[in-house]
N, C-alpha and C positions, 0 to 999 in steps of 0.2 A: 309247809316245809319245803325247802329248796332241794331239788335233786341235782347232783353234780355228776353227770356222766364223766368218766375218766379217759384221758388220753395220755399214755406214757410213751415218750419218744426216745428211741434208741436207733442210731444209724439211719435217721430219717424215716423210720418205720414205727408203726404202732406195735407195742409189745405189752405183755403182762408178765410180771414175775410172780413166783410163788415164795411167800415169806421174804420178799426183798432179795432173793438169791439171784444174782446176775447169771449164774450157770444153769439156773432152772427157769428158763423163760420160753414163752410162746410168741412167735412173730406172726402178725396177721397181714393179710394181703393189702388191705387198704392203707392209703397214706394218711397222716394226721389231718391233712386238709380235707380229704374225702370224708373222714370220720366226723370231723367238726361239722361239715355240710349236712351229713345225715342227721346229726343231733339237732341242728338248726331247723331242718325240714320237718322234723317231728314235733317241733314246738318247744324244745328246751330253751331255757334262758341263761343257764349257768353252765360253766365248764371247769373241770379240774384238770390241769395240765402239769405233768412232771417231766422235766428234762433229765432223763437218766444219764445221758452223756455228761451233763452239767454236774450231776450228783457225784460222778467219779472224778471230774477234772476241776470243779470249782469255777468253771467259766460258763457264760451264757451261750453255750454251744449251739443251741437250736433257736436262737433269737429270731432268725429270719422266718422260720416256720411259724413261730408264735405271733410275730408281727402280721404275717399273712392271714392267720386265723382271725386276729382282732380286726383287721381292715376289711375282710370279706364278709364276716358274719357279725350281726349285732348281738354278741353274747358277752355276758359278764364272766370274765376269766380270772381264776386264781392260778398262779404259777409258782412252782417250787422246783428244787433240784439244784443244789450247788450254789445257792445265793449266799455269798460270804463277804460281800463288801457293799458299801453305799453306791458305788458305781453301777453294780449289777441291778440294784433296786431302782436306781434312776433310769437305767435303760428300759426296764420293764414298765415302769410308770409312764415314761415317755411314749412307749409303744401302745399305751392305752389299756394295760392290764388293770383289772379292778383291785386285786389283792396280790401282794407278793409274799410267798410263804418262806419263813425262816425256820430252819431245823437245827442242824448240828451247831452252827455258829452261835445261835441264841442260847444253846445249852452250855457250850464251852465258854462263852463270853457274854454274861448277862448285861454288861454295860453296853455292848454293841446293840443288843435288843432294845434297851431303854432309849438309846440315842436314835435308833432307827424309827421307833414309834414317835419320837419328838420331831424328827426331820420329815417324816412321811406320815402325817396324821391320817388315821382311818384307812391306811393302805397295808398295814402289816398283819399278816396272819401267822400264828405260831403253830408249828407242827410238833406235837408231842407223840413220839413213837415208842410204845412200851412193850417190853418183854417181861412177863412175870412181875409186873409192877415197877420195873426199873426202866429208865430212859435209855434208848439206843441212839447212837450217833454214827456219822460218816457212812451214809447209805446203808445203815443198819448193820454195818460190819463190826462195830464195837459197842460194848456196854459201858455206860457212863458211871455206873455204881451210884446213881442218884435216884431216889424214889420219886416217882412222878408227882405225887401230891406235895412233897416237900419242896420240890422245885417250883411248882405252880404257886405255892404260898409266897415264895420269894419274889416272883415277877408279876403277881396278880394286879399290881397297881401301875404297871408301866404304860398302859394305854394300848395294849394289843387289841385289835378290832375283831379278831376271830381266832378260835382255837380249833385245830384239827387233831382229833385223837385217833390213833391207829393202834390196834393190838396186832403186833407183828405175827404172832402165832396163828392169827385168823386170816391174815392177808393172802389173797389169792386162793384160799382154801374152800371158799363158799360154804362155810359151816356156821353162818350167822355171826354178826358182830358181837363183841363182848359188851353186852348191854349193861351188865352189873357194874363193871369198872367205868364204863363211859358215864353212867349216872353219877358215880362218885366224883368224877372229874367235873362234870357239868354243874353239880351242886356247889363245888368250891370255886368255879371259874367266874370272874367278873365279866367276861365277855361270852357271847354265844358259842356253842360248840358244834363242830361238824363231825359226824360219825364216819369212820373209815375202816375198811378191812373186814372181809368175810361176808358181804351181802350176798345172799343166795336166792332170795325170792321176794315177791311183793309183800309177803307177810312180814319180812324184816323191815320193810319201809313203813308198814302200818304200825308195827310195834314202836319204831323210832318216834313216830308222831305222838305217842303217849308220854314220852319222857319230857322232863322240864329242861329249859334253857338249851334246847337243841335247835339249831338254825337249819341244819340240812344233813344230807347223807351222800356219800360218794359211792357210785356204783361202777365197777370196772369189769372184772372177768365174767361175771354173770351175764353181762350184755354181750360180750364178745363170743361167749360160748352158747348163746341162745337160750339160757335158762330164764331170762327175763326179757319179755318182748317190749320194745320201745313204746309201742302203742299203749300198753298197760301202764308202763312206768310214768309216762308223761301225764297221765291222769292224776298221779299222786303229787305232781309238781305244782306248788302254789307259791 
């Protein structure tokens, strides 16, 4: 199973939000480049990057930092945050990013998702962010009134290469991911699923390995706060 250490970028710094709340954030001293270097030095192969400025503006605000990370370290990077047009997808793929994550735009405009999968085969990851079973959009600021499994059924054949499932209520809380809901999503999904939100310990990683159709897991706040040691975590990365 792939381990995706997370880097969330805001104002050129690494930050972590609690439940996606921009007013409830922790800033960390290290720069995104330094953090990526640490992950690389420990032997990780994958990286999950979110441009939080992009999530708010709809622009590829931190493209330069992401290009730097791609060029300096041989890491497979998935990037999300405010990707709302084909031009942004192109910029990221040109930069050498492995997967471009679509969130709000894919939920609001299913045709865009379908076309993106056709134009950029094997490059599109779909982020499904859920609160109480319903999809949230716009940086988690609004509820879409769509049930997650209903939406998945509608787009399951579009050619998405990876699905990232986040339970917003668990995100940044370090209370373990919502394994039950994740399993339901993974069971229905035509593509492999990445677990996101709430990872608190190595036990969470071990449990994730027992689930079907799970490609990997994203670990963020538990790393930054020192709850999970990178030396332990990298042993689970395969």
